[in-house]
Every structure is written in C-alpha cells, then in structure tokens.
C-alpha positions, 0 to 999 in steps of 0.5 A: 500500500501507498499512504499519504500522512498529512502534517509536519511534526514528531507526531506525523513522523511517529505515525509514518514510522509505525506505518512503515514498520508494520509491513503492509504499507511499503511507501509513506509520504508526509506532506509537508513533512520535515527533512528529519523524517527523510532520515527514516526513508520517509518521503516528504512533499511540500504541500500546504495542508490548507490547500485542499485542492492541491492535496486532492490532486496530489493523492489522485496523481500518485494513486495513494490508497488512503490518507492519514490526517495528523494535525487538528487544523486541517481536520477542523477546516474540513479536509476529510469532507473534501477528500470524501467528496473527491472519492478519496479514503481518509482516516480522520473525523469530518469537520462536524465531528472535529468540533469536539476539539475545535470548540471546548464549548461544543465538547462541554455541551455534549458531555452535559447532555450525555452525563459524561463526567467532567468539571463544572463549567460556564461559557462566556463571550464577554470580559465583564461577566467572566470576571464577575464569575471568577470573583464570585467563584474564587480560585483555583479555577481554569480558564480556557480559550474556546477554540484552537490555541496549539495547546497554549490556551489553558490557564490553571489559575491558583489565584484570582489575579492569574485568572483575571489576567488570563481573561484579559489576555483572551478578551482584551489583548486577543492573544489567541485571535478568533479562538478566544471569541469565547472562554470556558471557565471550569472548576479546578480538578485534583488528581493525576492526569493521563491520556487515553487515545482510541481508534474509532469508527462510529460506535466501535472503538479500540483503546490504546495503552494510556500515557502521561504528558508533561505540559509545563515548560520546566522541571517540577511542572513550572513555567508556562503551558506548552504543547507537551515536553515529554511523555511516558507509558504505561502510567503505573500510578493509574490503576486498570480499574480507573482505565476501565472506568474511563472506557465505560463512562467516558469513551463509550458514551462519547462515541455513541453520543457523537453517532446518535447526534449525527456527527459520527466519529472516525479517526483517533479520539484523544481523551485527556483525563484526570483521575479524581477522588470521584473517578476519571473525568474529562479535561479535554478531547482532541480529534487526533493523536496527541503530541508527544503521546503518539511518540511513546504509544505507537512504539508499543504497537506490535501489530500492523498499523496500516493493516488496522486502519485499512480494515477500518476504512474498508468496513473490516475488523481491525486488529491492534496488539500492544507490548505490555511488557516494556515501558516507553519514555520520550523527552522533547528538545525545544528551542530556547524561548519556547513557548512564547518567544522562540529563538530559531537556528540552533544546530541539531547534533547527531543523536546516537540511538539503537534498536530500542530508541528513536528520534522523532523530528518536529521543528527542523529545517535543512541547515545551509551547510548541511545537517539540520537546524531548529526552525520552530518551538518543539524541535525533536523528541528522543524516545526509548523503550526499556524494561520499566520507567526508570530504565527508560528514563535512565537510557533517554537521559544518557543519550540527551545529556551527552549532546550539545544542546546549545540553543535548546532546552529540555526537562530533566524529570520526565517520568518522575511522577511514576517513580515518586507515586 
C-alpha cells in the first residue's frame, strides 16, 4: 500500500514510522513533512495542508490508497469532507465531528447532555461577566480559550489575579485571535492526569495503552503551558480499574453520543483525563493523536498499523496488539524561548540511538551547510523503550545529556511522577 500522512511534526513522523514498520504499507509520504523524517526513508512533499485542492490532486496523481490526517487544523477546516467528496479514503473525523476539539464549548455541551463526567463549567463571550464569575467563584479555577490555541490556551489559575489576567489576555489583548471569541471557565480538578487515545469508527472503538504528558515548560511542572515536553507509558500510578472506568463512562458514551447526534466519529479520539477522588473525568478531547503521546504509544504497537486502519476504512475488523511488557519514555528538545518567544537556528547534533530508541523530528529545517537546524518551538523528541520507567528514563537521559544542546532546552524529570507515586 501507498499512504499519504498529512502534517509536519514528531507526531506525523511517529505515525509514518509505525506505518512503515508494520509491513503492509511499503511507501509513506508526509506532506509537508520535515527533512528529519527523510532520515527514516520517509518521503516528504511540500504541500500546504490548507490547500485542499492541491492535496486532492496530489493523492489522485500518485494513486495513494488512503490518507492519514495528523494535525487538528486541517481536520477542523474540513479536509476529510473534501477528500470524501473527491472519492478519496481518509482516516480522520469530518469537520462536524472535529468540533469536539475545535470548540471546548461544543465538547462541554455534549458531555452535559450525555452525563459524561467532567468539571463544572460556564461559557462566556464577554470580559465583564467572566470576571464577575471568577470573583464570585474564587480560585483555583481554569480558564480556557474556546477554540484552537496549539495547546497554549489553558490557564490553571491558583489565584484570582492569574485568572483575571488570563481573561484579559483572551478578551482584551486577543492573544489567541478568533479562538478566544469565547472562554470556558471550569472548576479546578485534583488528581493525576493521563491520556487515553482510541481508534474509532462510529460506535466501535479500540483503546490504546494510556500515557502521561508533561505540559509545563520546566522541571517540577513550572513555567508556562506548552504543547507537551515529554511523555511516558504505561502510567503505573493509574490503576486498570480507573482505565476501565474511563472506557465505560467516558469513551463509550462519547462515541455513541457523537453517532446518535449525527456527527459520527472516525479517526483517533484523544481523551485527556484526570483521575479524581470521584473517578476519571474529562479535561479535554482532541480529534487526533496527541503530541508527544503518539511518540511513546505507537512504539508499543506490535501489530500492523496500516493493516488496522485499512480494515477500518474498508468496513473490516481491525486488529491492534500492544507490548505490555516494556515501558516507553520520550523527552522533547525545544528551542530556547519556547513557548512564547522562540529563538530559531540552533544546530541539531547527531543523536546516537539503537534498536530500542528513536528520534522523532518536529521543528527542523535543512541547515545551509548541511545537517539540520531548529526552525520552530518543539524541535525533536528522543524516545526509548526499556524494561520499566526508570530504565527508560535512565537510557533517554544518557543519550540527551551527552549532546550539545546549545540553543535548546529540555526537562530533566520526565517520568518522575511514576517513580515518586
């Protein structure tokens, strides 16, 4: 099979790498991709994912069997609908179904209608009533821009001043543009967060192993929220009973609700969850693979990813099997200044990896005199597989700590919550 993956980051690198590893897919192109992917024999094609007509022509001209849509923006722009209209099979939700990520208010209202456990909330489209609610409610409290904000539109405010400043950021300074036309203000929830992703087709779904992301920029969960600085799997401090409860009280009713309301979901449903004293609750939904969770979950896949997705797209029954004996852990190298004032241009060193570790490239470009350089906030992720979290952690930092990471930074405590639980 020939497959086109849409996207350019480490998530798409991991998807393409897993497709090639499976065996049934013998050619993968990523559009637009990045030059780091080419080190793995992955083809890249510089096409803007927002140019749907060019994407459709490219797929038809090159006779790809189907398309995997990686990032949220083309999904929310309706690229799957346009592919379907052109007779092209694509793995991802329609524009209507992708609203579960595109609008936090949409997701919250869906959960309220179907009694899916999540934090209590209110939605506002003006500054003053939102401020009044914060003053009346008090802190801690969570402020979220309603639309897409690249993982940076959430403020967990431990005091009222922080919450009010976040509202001004959104409504007065328009930091998130149209994504901040509305805000969702939620109760603060206590507990360990975890990510539960599933392959979904209508009311059928196939859960993946859970993982835990690290959102804050710096060690000890300090600094601003980012798109994610590292992840690991499994998450030993989250019991299987909690995962089973999440599947039955969150994932199943969500996919059934989407289908019942005329927006059936096909693709990857990401449930960002928190294990509270009252059971698992939803923090957010995404309509695609999480990043960096993908880079530690897909290396655990022992079955053929391409065959599984091909079965879903053609009305068959997929098989997904996972390595439950080993742990995976990944650490992001980010450009200095990320996430607010990214400084580009750092040279990417050669990274020595073996058969149980891998480098997934994200924000990289070809350097003028050869090699790669940093071209965006998150530059790459180094992933390792080992017998347990501690061994994987030791191994990944043994690789990274020896590198010349001038112009970049990384967290030194990815996986620590599992070891300290």
